[in-house]
N, C-alpha and C positions, 0 to 999 in steps of 0.2 A: 871069875869076874875079870873082864878085859878092860884095860885102862886106855883112854884116848885123850891126849892133850888138846885143848882148844886151838892151839896154834895150827895143828894139822887141819882142823875144820876151816879156819881162816884161809890157809893156803889153798885148800881145795876149792872153796867158794870163789876166791879171786880168779883162779884158773878157769872155772866153769863160766863165770861171767863173760870173760873174754872169748873163750872158744865157742860158747853158745851163740854169741853175736856175730862171729866171723864165719862159722861153718854151718851150712844147712845140712840137716840129717839126710843120709843116703836114701831113706825110704821116700822122702819128698822129691829128691832129685830124680829118682827112678820113675816116680809117678809123672813127672814132667815129660819124660820120654814116651810113656804110654799115652799121655794126653796129646802129644804131638802127632802120634800115629792115628789117634781117633778123631781129632779135630778136623773139621772140613771148612770152617770159615777162615778165610785168609788172614783177616785182622787178628782173630783170636790166636791163630797158629803163630803169627809173628810176635804177639805179646808173650806167649809161652817161651819162645826162643829167647826173647829179651830177659825174661825172669831167670831162665837157666843160665844165660851168659852172666847176668848180674851176680848170681851165686858163685859162679866159677871165678869171676874177677875178685870178689870179696875174699874167697879162700886163698887165692894166689897172692893177693896183695896184703893180706892180713888187715882187712877193713870190715866195718860192719855191713851186713847184708842190707840193712835198712837204716835210715837216719833216726827212726824211732827205735832206740835200743831198749825201750820198755821199762816197766817196773819189774823188779826181780821177784819172781814167785818161786819159793823154795819149798820143796817137799823133802822131809827128813823121815827116814825109816830107821828108828833107833832100837837096837836089840836090848831086851830087858836085862841082859847080863853085861851091859857096857856101863862103865863108870867114866863120866866126863870130868876131867880135872883141869886145873889151871885157870878157871874162870867160868863165865856164863856162856852157854852154847848160843844163846840169842845174840849176845854181844859179839861173839866170834863170827857168826854168820854175817852180821851187819858190817863188821870190820872187813870181812872178805869182799862184800859187795862194794864197800867204799873204795878199797884198793883196786878191785877189778875195774870199776867204772872210771877211776882216775887214771890208772896205769894203761888201760886199754883205749883211752881217748874215746870213751863212749858217752853219748849224750846223757846228761843228768836231767831227769824229767819229773822227779818227785818233789812235791810241795809238802811242807811239814804239817799244815792244817788245811783241810778241804775248803774252808771259806776265806781264810786270810791269804792263802796262795803264795806263801814265801818259799822259794826253792831252797832245798836243803844243800844243794851244790855237790852232793856226792851219791845221789840216787838211793840214799837210805831214808827211812827204814824199809827193809824188805818185808814181804808178806810170807810168813813161815807157817807151814802145816806140819804137825808132828804126828807120827804114827808109831806106837810102841809095838814091836814085833818080838817073837821068840828069838833066842840066840844071842850072839855077841858081835853082830855086824852093825855097820852104820853106812847107810846109803843116802847120798845127797843128790837130788835132782833139781837143777835150776832151769827155770823157764822164763826168759825175758818176754813179757807180754805187752805188746804195743796197744795203744788205746784207740786207734782207728777202728780196730776190730772189737776190742773189749767194750767200747761204747755201744756196739750193735747187739750186745748180748741181752737176753730176756729171761724172765722167770715167771711162771704162772701156776697158781694153785687150781688145777683142774678138778672137776668132780669125777668120782669113779665112773659115773654113768657116761662120761665123755669117751671113755675107752681108748683103744688104740687109734681110732679115727680122729679123736680130738687131739691126741698127742702128735700125730703126723701133721694135722692141719696147723697146729701151733708152730711146729718146726718150720714148715713151709712158709707160713706167714712171716715168721721172724726173718728168714732169709730174703724173702721178697721185699720186706720193708727196709732191710739193710741195703739192698741194691749194690751199687758200686762202692759204697763207703768203706767196707772193710778190706779193700784191695783184693778182690777175687782174682784167681781161684782160691776159695776158702777151705778150711777144714772145720767141720761142725761137730763140736763136742756136746753131747746130750746126757743129762743126768735125770733119771726117772726114779721117783720114790723117795723114801726117807722123810725128811721134814724140809721146811723152807731152805735152811742153810745147807743141809746135806745134799739136796739136789744140785745146788750151785757148786758145791765142792766136787761132786761126782762129774759134773759137766767139765769143770776145769781139769780135773785129773785125767779124764778120758783123752784129752789132747796129748798126753804123754805117750799114749799107745802108738806103736808104729802103724802108719796108715795102710800098710800092706797086710795087716792082721785084722781079723774079725772077732767079734764077741764070741767067747767059747760056747755060749748057749745058742744052738742052731736057730731058735725062734728070733732072737735078737740079731744074729748075724744076717738072717734074711731081711729083717726089718731095716738094718743099716743099708743093705744093698738097694732095697726098694726106695728108701727115702733119698739116697744119693741119685738114683735114676730120676726121681721126681724133681729134685733140686736142679739137676742139669737140664731138665726139660723146661725150666723157667726162662732160659734164653738170656740170662744176665751176662754170662761169659766173662773172660779175663778182663779185669779193670772196668767191667760194665759195658764193653763194646759189642756184646753179643757173642754167640757161639755155644758150643756144647759143654764147655768146661767151666761151670760156675763153682763147683766144689770138687776137691780132690778125694775127700773121704767124709764119711759120717761115722763117728765113734760113739757108741752108747754104753753107759754104765748104769746099773740099777741097784736098788737097795729095798729092803722091806719097808712098808709104810703102814699107816693107820687105816682102819676100815673105811674111814670117811674121807681119805685123802688120795690125791694123785698129783703130787708136785712134779713139775717138769721144768728144767732149766736148759737153756740153749746158750752155750758159750762159743761164740764165733771167733775163729782165729784166721789171720791172713795166710797167704801162701808161705810166708816166712815163719812157720810155727817152729820156733827154735827151742831146743832143750839139750842139755848135756847131763851125764850121770857120772858120779864118782863114788867109789866104794872104799871105805877106810877100814 
């Protein structure tokens, strides 16, 4: 049995909040370079250059990539042989978020009640997803999710008879309806299967996968590529001004489902799909 004090969790989360908001992942920056080579529309090419420059300035100056520093989405993989001591793991995570958003001068965007709309002034509480895994490790992944893109996300309970054609059509319709609102070029997270809430979780978690990787199952890897091609054929382009680069990637995750069900969730994320990982 391995023991981890909650103070280590708080320190890690604080650091993750700041670094995730300041530094764009390398896989996305590399995809900008590819898009610049592929893009033919001058306005689109110029916007990609601006987005790349923005990420470089943010990293150099230790500033947020985007003014919307998001709601803190935290994924915790907790080894079953780990014993957390010194307090509550949930309180430790939220304290880390509070410290990170205050110390990092990050915008506080969370309201304590969805209808009363009073800001909590420290960006807590976070949304925390727990997964118990074998071993004595603890991995924390923090993803600040902005709501320009989050608000464009969709879920639908398709019928099994809708098949892959229905799935693809729903994804394309979701992106088309979103248009320029999620600040394209976007990354499209897709969850297929499970139940209503599982599909949404899969879609959100898929956004953590590097965009230069594909689903390990060949069928879904090919489907990701085909859907990406179709999305970029919509002509929405960077910031909605047209061009070939509406999306940088499509990431699909799947799970077993009921014989009567075909749940599909689309979690759209902007070009600043930020996340950082700490292993304790």
